[in-house]
C-alpha angles and dihedrals in degrees: 000000000000110000093228127034123182126204140165102070123134147121119309136165121249110278092030132114139239133180118213123201130199117196117201126205093191116121090215095052092126088060094050124096106219132212141186121216132175138204122202121200111284093005136100121258112268138196118259109169143335137197130201125239096267095037090241095117129045135178130198137186110247094248094065102035110126092015105060129050125194119203139160140209108205092189090058093037090230135130122201138203114200108198119194133175090022120200131202087250088065089068107121146107107279120214131190120210139187125227102199101184098055123133117234099275098024128117130167139205092201107106092197088070095058114099103193131037135189124229094253136245125235120239117188121184117193123206 
């Protein structure tokens, strides 16, 4: 079983909303800092959002601040990305990732520090 599995992607009109989920099978999920990244066609993968182990600290790239919300449920071993007011530029494959060596309140935008990745879920926003 893959350690991280994303779901919730799809096709939505501009201005609409989607909620992505990432289910973890890792025993130590509550000690993992989690992140969401995305990769648009022809572009490099980029950081979107991250959440610390306890959920008490979050970080967002400027482009999604005020529109996206990252959250986690440690009992369900799941991290979420609520995406509102979607734009065509948000079209991408979205990946969740686990940073397993994070301190309690630490997150990171550096994808090289993430140890596990999901397979990705496609989000397409039509204009």
